[in-house]
C-alpha positions in Angstrom: 62.9 49.9 -23.0 61.3 46.5 -22.3 63.6 43.7 -23.1 66.2 46.0 -24.7 69.5 46.5 -22.9 70.3 50.2 -22.3 73.8 51.6 -22.6 73.8 52.1 -18.8 72.8 48.5 -18.0 75.0 46.7 -20.4 78.2 48.8 -20.1 77.8 48.9 -16.3 77.8 45.1 -16.5 80.9 45.3 -18.7 82.5 47.6 -16.2 81.9 45.1 -13.4 83.3 42.3 -15.5 86.4 44.3 -16.1 87.0 45.3 -12.5 89.9 42.9 -11.9 91.6 43.8 -15.1 91.2 47.6 -14.7 91.7 48.0 -11.0 93.4 49.9 -9.8 92.6 52.5 -12.4 95.8 53.9 -13.9 96.3 57.5 -13.1 97.8 60.2 -15.2 101.3 58.8 -14.5 100.3 55.3 -15.4 99.4 55.1 -19.1 99.0 51.3 -19.2 95.9 49.3 -20.1 94.0 48.8 -23.3 91.0 50.5 -24.9 88.1 48.1 -25.6 85.7 48.3 -28.4 82.1 47.0 -28.1 79.5 46.5 -30.8 75.8 46.6 -30.3 74.0 43.6 -32.0 70.4 44.3 -32.7 67.8 41.5 -33.2 64.7 41.5 -35.4 62.6 41.5 -32.3 64.0 44.8 -31.2 66.2 43.3 -28.5 69.9 43.8 -28.6 73.2 43.0 -26.8 76.7 44.4 -26.6 79.5 42.2 -27.8 83.3 42.7 -27.4 84.7 43.5 -30.8 88.3 44.2 -29.7 90.1 44.0 -26.4 92.9 46.2 -27.8 91.3 48.9 -29.9 93.5 51.7 -31.3 91.2 54.6 -32.4 92.7 57.4 -34.4 91.6 60.5 -36.3 93.1 61.2 -39.7 92.8 63.9 -42.3 91.5 62.3 -45.6 92.8 65.3 -47.6 96.3 65.3 -46.2 98.0 63.9 -49.3 95.8 65.3 -52.0 94.8 68.9 -51.0 97.2 71.8 -51.7 94.7 74.3 -50.2 95.5 73.2 -46.7 91.9 72.3 -45.9 91.2 69.2 -43.8 88.5 66.5 -43.5 88.7 64.3 -40.5 87.6 60.7 -40.2 87.6 58.3 -37.2 89.3 55.0 -37.8 89.4 51.9 -35.6 91.0 49.1 -37.6 90.3 46.4 -35.0 86.6 47.0 -35.4 86.5 47.8 -39.1 85.3 51.4 -38.3 86.1 54.2 -40.7 83.6 57.0 -40.5 83.4 60.7 -41.2 83.4 62.9 -38.1 80.2 64.9 -38.1 76.9 65.2 -36.3 75.7 61.9 -37.6 78.0 60.1 -35.1 75.4 60.9 -32.5 78.0 60.4 -29.9 77.7 60.4 -26.1 80.8 60.7 -23.9 80.5 59.5 -20.3 83.5 60.8 -18.5 82.7 59.0 -15.2 82.4 55.6 -16.9 85.3 56.4 -19.3 83.4 55.5 -22.4 82.0 56.9 -25.6 79.1 55.5 -27.6 78.6 56.4 -31.2 77.0 55.5 -34.6 79.1 54.3 -37.5 78.1 52.6 -40.7 74.6 51.8 -39.4 76.0 50.2 -36.2 76.5 51.4 -32.7 79.9 51.1 -31.1 81.2 51.9 -27.6 84.8 52.6 -26.7 85.8 52.0 -23.1 89.1 53.6 -22.0 91.5 52.3 -19.4 91.8 55.5 -17.5 90.5 59.1 -17.3 93.4 60.7 -19.1 92.9 58.6 -22.3 89.1 59.2 -22.2 89.4 63.0 -21.9 92.2 63.1 -24.5 90.0 61.2 -27.0 87.0 63.5 -26.2 89.0 66.6 -26.8 90.3 65.3 -30.2 86.8 64.3 -31.2 85.5 67.8 -30.2 88.2 69.5 -32.3 87.7 67.3 -35.3 83.9 67.9 -35.2 84.5 71.6 -34.9 86.9 71.7 -37.9 84.6 69.6 -40.1 81.6 71.8 -39.2 83.2 75.2 -39.5 86.4 74.8 -41.5 88.7 76.4 -38.9 90.7 75.2 -35.8 89.0 75.0 -32.5 90.6 77.8 -30.6 89.5 80.7 -28.5 89.6 83.2 -31.4 87.6 80.9 -33.8 84.9 80.2 -31.1 84.7 83.9 -30.3 84.1 84.8 -33.9 81.5 82.1 -34.4 79.7 82.0 -31.1 80.4 85.5 -29.7 79.3 85.6 -26.1 78.8 81.8 -26.1 82.4 81.0 -27.0 83.0 79.5 -23.5 80.0 77.1 -23.9 79.8 75.6 -27.4 82.6 73.2 -28.4 84.5 74.5 -25.4 87.6 72.8 -24.0 86.7 73.8 -20.5 84.2 71.3 -19.0 84.0 72.8 -15.4 80.4 74.0 -15.9 79.2 71.2 -18.1 78.1 68.8 -15.4 76.3 71.3 -13.1 72.5 71.3 -12.7 70.8 74.0 -14.7 68.8 75.0 -11.7 69.4 74.3 -8.0 66.7 76.3 -6.1 63.8 73.7 -6.3 65.5 70.3 -6.2 62.5 68.8 -4.2 60.2 69.4 -7.2 61.7 66.6 -9.3 61.0 64.0 -6.7 57.5 65.3 -6.0 56.3 65.4 -9.6 54.6 62.4 -11.1 56.8 60.5 -13.5 56.0 59.6 -17.1 56.5 55.9 -16.3 53.2 55.9 -14.4 51.1 57.1 -17.3 48.4 54.8 -18.5 47.3 54.6 -22.1 43.9 54.1 -23.8 42.6 54.5 -27.3 40.4 57.5 -27.8 39.5 57.1 -31.5 40.2 54.8 -34.5 39.5 55.6 -38.2 39.2 53.4 -41.2 42.3 52.9 -43.4 40.4 54.2 -46.4 39.4 57.4 -44.7 41.5 60.6 -44.6 44.6 60.3 -42.5 45.0 62.2 -39.2 47.6 64.8 -39.7 47.4 67.0 -36.5 45.7 67.9 -33.3 44.5 71.4 -32.4 44.3 71.5 -28.6 41.8 73.8 -26.9 41.6 74.9 -23.3 37.8 75.1 -23.4 35.4 72.3 -24.1 36.7 71.2 -27.5 39.8 70.1 -29.4 40.0 69.5 -33.2 41.5 66.5 -35.0 42.8 67.6 -38.4 42.2 65.0 -41.2 43.0 66.7 -44.4 40.1 69.1 -45.2 38.1 67.7 -42.3 38.0 68.5 -38.6 36.7 66.0 -36.1 35.5 67.6 -32.8 36.9 66.1 -29.5 35.7 66.8 -26.0 38.1 67.5 -23.1 37.6 65.1 -20.2 38.3 66.0 -16.6 41.2 64.0 -15.1 42.9 63.8 -18.5 42.0 62.6 -21.9 39.7 63.4 -24.9 36.7 61.7 -26.4 35.1 61.8 -29.8 32.0 63.9 -30.0 30.9 62.3 -33.3 30.8 65.8 -34.9 32.9 66.8 -38.0 33.0 69.8 -40.3 34.8 71.0 -43.4 35.6 74.7 -43.8 34.4 76.3 -47.0 35.2 79.7 -48.6 32.9 82.6 -48.1 29.6 82.8 -49.9 30.1 83.8 -53.5 33.5 82.2 -53.6 35.3 85.5 -54.0 36.9 88.3 -52.0 36.4 92.0 -52.3 39.7 93.7 -53.0 40.7 96.6 -50.8 41.6 100.0 -52.3 45.3 99.4 -51.5 45.2 96.0 -53.2 43.7 97.4 -56.4 46.8 99.6 -56.6 49.2 96.7 -56.8 48.9 93.4 -58.6 45.4 92.2 -57.6 44.1 90.4 -54.6 45.9 87.3 -53.4 42.9 86.8 -51.1 40.5 86.8 -54.0 42.6 84.3 -56.0 42.8 82.1 -52.9 39.1 82.1 -52.2 38.2 81.4 -55.8 40.6 78.5 -56.0 38.8 76.4 -53.4 35.3 75.1 -54.0 34.7 72.4 -51.4 37.3 73.3 -48.8 41.1 73.0 -48.4 43.8 71.4 -46.3 45.3 74.0 -44.0 49.1 74.0 -43.2 48.6 75.9 -39.9 45.6 76.4 -37.7 45.5 78.8 -34.7 42.5 79.0 -32.4 41.4 82.6 -31.5 38.6 84.7 -30.0 37.9 82.5 -27.1 38.4 79.4 -29.2 35.3 80.2 -31.2 37.3 81.0 -34.3 40.3 79.9 -36.3 43.0 81.5 -38.3 44.3 79.3 -41.0 47.2 79.2 -43.5 47.3 77.1 -46.7 50.4 75.7 -48.4 49.2 76.8 -51.8 49.2 80.5 -51.1 51.4 82.0 -48.4 50.1 85.5 -49.0 46.7 85.0 -47.4 45.0 84.2 -44.1 41.6 82.6 -43.7 39.5 83.5 -40.7 36.8 80.9 -39.8 33.8 80.8 -37.5 33.8 77.4 -36.0 30.1 77.3 -35.0 29.1 78.3 -38.5 31.6 75.9 -40.0 32.8 78.3 -42.7 35.4 80.9 -43.5 34.0 84.3 -42.9 37.0 86.4 -44.1 40.0 85.9 -46.4 42.7 88.4 -45.8 45.8 89.4 -47.7 49.1 89.8 -45.8 50.2 93.2 -46.9 52.8 95.8 -46.0 52.7 99.2 -47.8 50.2 97.7 -50.3 52.6 94.8 -51.2 51.6 91.2 -50.6 54.2 89.4 -48.4 54.5 85.7 -47.7 53.9 84.2 -44.2 54.5 80.5 -43.4 53.9 80.4 -39.7 51.5 82.1 -37.3 51.4 82.0 -33.5 49.4 83.4 -30.6 50.4 86.8 -29.3 50.9 85.2 -25.9 50.2 81.8 -24.3 46.6 82.4 -23.3 45.6 84.6 -26.3 43.4 81.9 -27.9 41.2 81.8 -24.8 40.5 85.5 -24.9 38.9 88.0 -27.2 42.2 89.0 -28.7 42.6 89.9 -32.4 46.4 90.2 -32.8 48.8 87.4 -33.7 52.3 86.9 -34.9 53.5 86.0 -38.4 56.8 84.6 -39.5 58.6 84.1 -42.8 62.2 83.2 -43.6 63.4 86.7 -43.1 60.5 88.4 -41.4 58.9 88.6 -38.0 55.8 90.7 -37.6 52.5 91.3 -35.7 49.1 91.4 -37.4 45.6 92.5 -36.4 42.4 91.4 -38.0 40.8 94.6 -36.8 41.1 97.8 -38.8 42.9 100.8 -37.3 39.7 102.0 -35.7 39.5 98.7 -33.7 36.7 97.2 -35.7 36.9 93.5 -36.6 37.0 93.3 -40.3 34.4 90.9 -41.7 34.9 92.0 -45.2 38.0 90.5 -46.9 40.7 93.1 -47.0 44.3 93.5 -46.2 45.3 92.7 -42.6 46.6 95.5 -40.4 50.4 95.4 -40.1 51.1 96.4 -36.5 54.8 96.0 -36.0 57.8 93.9 -37.0 61.0 93.8 -39.0 62.0 92.6 -42.4 65.6 91.3 -42.5 67.4 91.7 -45.8 68.8 88.2 -45.7 70.4 85.5 -43.6 68.0 85.0 -40.7 66.3 81.9 -42.2 63.6 81.8 -39.5 61.8 78.4 -39.2 59.4 78.6 -36.2 58.4 80.6 -33.2 56.6 80.4 -29.8 55.4 82.8 -27.1 55.4 83.0 -23.3 52.6 84.1 -21.0 53.8 87.7 -21.1 54.3 87.7 -24.9 58.0 87.1 -25.1 58.8 85.6 -28.5 61.4 82.8 -29.2 62.3 82.3 -32.8 64.2 79.3 -34.2 66.3 79.4 -37.4 67.7 77.0 -40.0 71.2 77.3 -38.7 70.1 76.4 -35.2 70.2 79.9 -33.8 67.6 81.0 -31.2 66.6 84.6 -30.9 64.7 86.0 -28.0 62.4 89.1 -28.4 60.5 91.0 -25.7 56.8 91.6 -26.0 57.1 95.3 -26.8 59.2 95.3 -29.9 60.0 92.8 -32.6 62.7 94.9 -34.4 65.7 93.5 -32.5 66.4 90.4 -30.6 67.5 91.0 -27.0 69.5 87.8 -27.0 70.8 85.7 -29.8 72.0 82.2 -29.0 74.2 80.5 -31.7 73.2 77.0 -32.7 75.2 73.9 -33.6 74.2 73.9 -37.3 71.1 71.7 -37.1 67.9 73.4 -38.3 65.3 74.1 -35.5 62.0 72.6 -36.6 59.9 73.5 -33.6 60.2 75.7 -30.5 58.4 76.2 -27.3 58.6 78.5 -24.3 57.4 78.0 -20.7 54.6 80.2 -19.4 56.9 82.2 -17.2 59.4 82.7 -20.0 62.3 81.1 -18.1 62.9 78.2 -20.4 63.0 77.6 -24.2 62.9 74.2 -25.9 64.2 73.9 -29.4 63.6 70.7 -31.5 66.0 69.5 -34.2 66.1 66.2 -36.1 68.5 64.4 -33.7 68.1 66.3 -30.3 66.1 68.8 -28.4 68.0 71.7 -26.8 66.9 73.1 -23.5 67.9 76.7 -22.8 67.5 78.6 -19.5 66.8 82.3 -20.2 67.2 83.7 -16.7 70.6 84.8 -15.4 72.4 87.1 -13.0 73.8 90.2 -14.7 77.1 91.9 -13.9 75.5 93.9 -11.1 74.1 90.9 -9.4 70.5 91.4 -10.5 68.2 88.7 -11.7 67.6 89.1 -15.4 66.0 87.5 -18.4 67.4 87.0 -21.9 64.1 88.2 -23.4 64.5 91.6 -21.8 68.3 92.1 -21.9 71.3 90.6 -23.5 72.2 87.4 -21.7 75.5 86.7 -23.4 77.5 83.9 -21.9 76.2 84.4 -18.4 73.4 81.9 -18.6 73.4 78.2 -17.7 75.0 75.8 -20.2 72.3 74.6 -22.6 71.4 70.9 -22.3 70.7 68.4 -25.1 67.8 65.9 -24.7 68.4 62.9 -27.0 67.9 59.2 -27.3 70.4 56.6 -26.1 72.3 55.3 -29.2 70.7 51.9 -29.1 67.3 53.5 -29.0 68.3 55.2 -32.2 68.5 51.8 -33.7 65.1 50.9 -32.3 63.5 54.0 -33.8 65.3 53.3 -37.1 67.0 56.7 -37.0 63.7 58.6 -36.9 63.7 62.4 -36.5 62.4 64.2 -33.4 59.3 66.4 -34.1 57.2 69.0 -32.3 58.9 69.0 -28.9 56.8 70.9 -26.3 56.3 71.6 -22.6 53.3 70.8 -20.4 50.5 73.3 -21.3 49.7 75.9 -18.7 48.3 79.4 -19.1 48.5 81.0 -15.7 51.1 81.9 -13.1 51.8 79.9 -10.0 52.1 76.6 -11.8 55.1 74.9 -13.3 55.6 72.8 -16.5 56.4 69.3 -15.4 57.1 67.3 -18.5 58.5 67.6 -22.1 57.3 65.4 -25.0 58.2 64.9 -28.6 57.4 62.5 -31.4 60.0 60.3 -33.0 58.9 58.0 -35.8 56.6 55.4 -34.3 57.4 56.5 -30.8 56.5 59.3 -28.3 59.3 60.4 -26.0 58.6 61.9 -22.6 61.1 63.6 -20.2 60.6 64.7 -16.6 61.3 68.4 -17.0 61.8 69.1 -13.3 64.3 66.2 -13.1 66.2 67.4 -16.1 66.8 70.9 -15.0 67.7 70.1 -11.4 69.9 67.1 -12.0 73.6 67.0 -13.0 74.9 64.8 -15.8 78.1 63.0 -16.6 77.4 62.8 -20.3 78.6 65.1 -23.0 77.1 65.2 -26.6 77.5 67.1 -29.8 79.0 70.6 -29.4 80.5 69.5 -26.1 77.2 70.1 -24.4 75.8 68.2 -21.4 73.3 65.6 -22.5 70.3 64.0 -20.8 69.1 60.5 -21.8 66.6 59.8 -19.1 63.2 59.5 -20.7 60.3 57.1 -21.4 59.8 55.7 -24.9 56.4 54.5 -26.0 55.8 52.7 -29.3 52.9 52.8 -31.7 52.0 50.6 -34.7 52.1 53.7 -37.0 54.2 56.8 -37.2 53.3 59.4 -34.6 52.1 62.5 -36.5 51.4 64.7 -33.5 51.6 64.7 -29.7 50.2 67.4 -27.5 49.6 68.1 -23.8 46.1 68.8 -22.6 45.6 72.0 -20.7 46.7 71.7 -17.1 43.2 72.8 -15.8 41.8 69.3 -16.7 44.2 67.6 -14.3 43.1 67.0 -10.7 46.7 67.0 -9.5 49.0 69.8 -10.4 51.9 67.4 -10.4 50.4 65.3 -13.1 49.8 65.9 -16.8 47.9 64.3 -19.7 48.7 64.1 -23.4 47.2 63.0 -26.6 49.1 61.1 -29.2 48.0 60.8 -32.9 48.9 58.4 -35.6 47.4 58.4 -39.1 44.5 56.2 -38.0 44.3 56.3 -34.2 44.2 58.6 -31.3 45.5 57.7 -27.8 45.1 59.2 -24.3 47.9 59.1 -21.8 47.3 60.2 -18.3 
């Protein structure tokens, strides 16, 4: 964090300064001592310090509707008169409760505050009241066993739970040496790989390849990058723009003519000199691309990279009816490196598998309807937002309500495991190659979920293949320290992902995400094997051990290079893109 003071550093110093006043720490039978309120004062340079706002703070929760609502509904606020704090109790508090240090840090009115309690009893009592108030404001019912069971089903003992016995345990304990052996993000060095002029098209994404090339997306244009052994990419000085098929049109299939015309034909005719894709997926040994456009969700463009043009424009159809698809993903982790024609498609209430070959197994070069292989259309309520696959083709799907669904590779008709969320929409999701871990990105935190568990008969199991229920490890939140939330100006997390590997016998080492003008990197091995004393939103254990790197512009994409380009299996390399620059970190 440079010159910035972290919560740990400053409040540990505060703890030391208060030793004489607080020792011996009052036990449950000694309720004496005062609660102190600290305020974080940020400076224009980005530095900041904690100042004592009150040596005798009296925090309380109150119901703002108590005197005016005949319906009996409540709406809880947190008030601390001594610090002029009066804030609605919701996820925007971004609180972190540290039981060991007897303190809670939170956001209120654009400022960060910290309460330090005189003894463990007061700290835990406040934490339980806060958890209950958050639960009621989120769900409109009291936080009891029945309410949690109705909302969270098998996970009622985990989310917003009053039982903290399991919260501080490591998620994994069988490879504790791995965290120390792995290289740490702090040791990465950074160098510029490419700069563009301000008046040129902005960079808006990176398409990473495991072969020789990667592709920098710049509106309608793709710049070709070369992978470099030892970590990093370099500009090849080659660019291309994809154009529609010769003739500018698409030939309708027989089934299409029976309905309302060809969405593919309309799409192809609409673009003369190219288009800006909303999603790009490498395929067929990374010699081709599948592309979606934001203007027409009913079609897929299939491009030949070497030819630099679209060779087919397909309609997404089921039973001769065009259907919308907003997201596509590889059938399994290594599919883009192989001659594989199937891929997954996702819409708000639909998950399905498509094939660009016809039913005879022939790749269709003539623009027709894609072959619908399998899937399920939900009537309503799923609100899917994103998906990712493992090495064996397990599928993890995120949703607008924060729910995570796990599907096996054989069927997409029913999730084997459904993990309730905390209400925040999942904007990106990733799965480790072995399918043992899922990473879900939301605006204010990343959630790490372990999918392996021991079933009731003592057998090792996986949530992708059988119902995990509440038998798995407690999920963990990855988030910023509250004062870093000020430094990043409240920016949202984006595109969280694991290290990129596509073969067994290796292990993902790091996690990375973008956050405004910053990239955030966690040591994955350390996170999953270390305990924590911090509790965040939903009563979940929270990790705030990361490396924050700033850029002059907003980070638009961050991605790991394929692990095969690293000389040391314990290391990793990534590429960070801003609108006008590209950086290598290795």
